[in-house]
N, C-alpha and C positions, 0 to 999 in steps of 0.2 A: 146400472150397466148390465147388459145382456151377457149370456155365455159366449156369444160371438165376439164381443168386446174383450172378454177375458182371454179367449184363445188368440186373438190378434195381439194382445199385449205380450203373451208368451212368445208368439212367433217373432215379434219385433224386439224382444229382449227388454221390454219397458218395465223395469222393476218398480218404479215409482207408481205407475198406473196400477200395477198388480196389488200394491199395498192398499191403494184406495178401494179397488174393486173388492178385495178380500175383507176389508174392514166392513163394507156394507153387505157383502155376500160370502161369509165364511164357508157356507155350504158348498161353494164351487170346488173346494179342495176335495170333496168327496164324490165329485162327478166322475164316474168311470167310463162314460161314453162320449168323451170329447173326440171329435173326428178330425184327423189331420193327415196330410200326405195323400197318398192314393189308396184309400181304404183302410188306413190304420186307425186305431182307437185306444183310449186309455185315460189315465189321470193326467193332471197338469204336469207332473214330473216326466211322464212318458212323452208328452208333447214337447216339453222343453229339451229333452234329450234328442228327439227326432229333428228339431229345428236348430240344434247346435247352439244353445243359449246357456253358457256356463254360469253367467251371473244369475239367471233365473233359477237354475238348478241349486246353486249355493243358497239363494234366498229361501227356496222352498224347503230345503233340507235343514239348514241351520237356523233360520228364523221361524219358519212355520212347522218345523219338526216333522216333516214328511219322511216316511220310511224309504230310504234309498233303495231298498231291495223289495219293495212291495210288488206283489204279483196277483194276489187274490183280488178278484173283481175285474181284472183286465182280460179281455178276450185272448184266449190261447195261453194265458199265464205269462205274458211277456213282461219282463222287468224293464226298467228304463234303459239299462245297459244294452239290452237286445235292440231297442229302438235306435240308440246311438250308433251301434255297429251297422244296423240295417241301412241307415241313411248316411253312412260314412262321416259321422260327426265326431271328429277327433277331439276337439276341445271339450265337448260334452262327455265323451268317454273318459277323458283324463280326469275331469273334476269329479265324476261319479266314482271312479276308483279311489281318488284321494279321500272322498267322503265315506268310503267303506263299502262300495258296491262289490258284490260277490260275483266274480266272473264264471262261477261254476253253476249258477242257478239254471235250472232246466225249464223250458216251456212245457206246455201240455203234451207236445209231441216229442219231448226229450232233447230239444235243441239248446245248446249253451251259446252265449254271446259270440264266442269265437267262430261258430259255424255261420254267423250272419255277416262276418267281416268281408268287406270288398276292397279294403285298402291295406297294403303292406305296412303302412305307418301305424295303423290301429292294431294290426297283428303284432307288430313290434311292441306297442304299448302294452298289450295284454301279456306278451311274453316277458317283458321286463319285470321280473318278480312274479311272473305268471299271472298278472292281472287282477290281484286282489289286495293291492297295497294301500294302506292308509298312510297319511302323512307321517305317523309315528314309525311304521314299519319301513318306509322309504329311508328314514334317517338311520335305521338299524340294518341297512342292506349288507354291510360288510361282515356282520355276524353270521357264523355258519361254519360248516366243516368242508375243507378242501381235501381231495384225494386224487392221486395220480393213477390213471388206468392204462396208460400207454405212454411211450416217449413223446407223443404228440397230442395227448388228450388228458384233460383235467376236469374233475367233476366238483361242483359246488352244491351242497345240500343244506337246507335250513327249514325249520318248522315255524309256522305262524299260528300260534295257539289261538289267538283271537279270531282268526278266520277259519280255523280247523283245517289248515292246509299244510302239506309238505311240498316244498319246491325243490326241484333238482334241475340244475343247468349243466349241460355237458358241452364243453368247449373243445372242439376238434380242430386243431391247427393244420391238419393234413387236408381235410375236406373243406376247411374254412367255413364252418358253420356252427351255430349254437342250437342245441336241442333243449327246449324247456319243457319239463314234465311237471304237471300239477296233480297231486293226489289229494282228494277229499278224504280226510282222516275219519270223517263221520260216516260217509256213505260208500267210500272206496272208489268213487268215480275217478278215472284218469283222463287228463286232457294233455295233448302234446302239440307243441308248435315248433317248427324248424325255420331258422333264419340263416341265410348266408351273411358273412361279414359285410358284403357290399350293400346289404339291405338295412344295415344298422347305422343310423345317423350319428349316434354318440357312441364311439367305441372305447370309451374310458374303462368300462368294466371288462371289456375283452382284453385290454392291455393289462388290467389288474390280474385277470385270469392267467395271462401269459407269464407274468411275474411269479405267480404262485407255481405254475408249471415248472419254471426254471428252478425255483427254490426247492421243489420236491424231486428234482433230478431229471426233468424232461429236457428235450433237446430241440424242440421246434424253433424255427427262425421267426422272430417277431415281425419281420418285414411282410409276412403273409397277411397280417391283419389289415393293412391299408392298401395292399396291392389290388389294383382294379383290373378286371378282364378287358381284353382288347375291344369287345363290342360295347363296353360300358355297362353291361347288365349281367346279372346272374339270376338263374331261375329261383323262384320262391316256392318251396314245397309246402303243400298242405295235405298231410296224410289223412 
């Protein structure tokens, strides 16, 4: 099978064909010059992320032990998560994060995956736990420290030692938005995402934050969480 067949199997999400191709041509996993999209290039995992193929990603990372954060050898030092964000591939971004992708990795020009996002849904995904959550840390999401900063604002802070990150989420029930700040404890890099309540599809954690706010003496009304603006939209800020 040719490299073109290999790339087509990735694009089509054909894991069975990939197993056969890689059995005969294991060297294809080390090809860093696969071409996909409009001028993009990289390894098989980068292509799978670009084409939004979560099953292929899981196969490559878990079965073939491909490094989910690999950048070396890719033009511009793009990680797979950069390609998923660039192509608006939500399912790819989600599985990459679950498998341990680091949302703070920088390209050669200093760009993190968040900077490539074109979709509020993926921005929300990266903001939910600040975008470097493994399956284990998702299960531990309730662990952390809550503090009241005003009658209408509560802050939730937690460390993820395995990822080297400190995550801070600021819930403001007056402005109806969540500010998620990620600090890289190794390099000190900060990333910030802001989401309005209307742009969050699952507000369960916002309701939990309101319960904590009330418990700590806050006075904001819980009805603001699910209140929708008259035009059905709220602006999404990207500082």
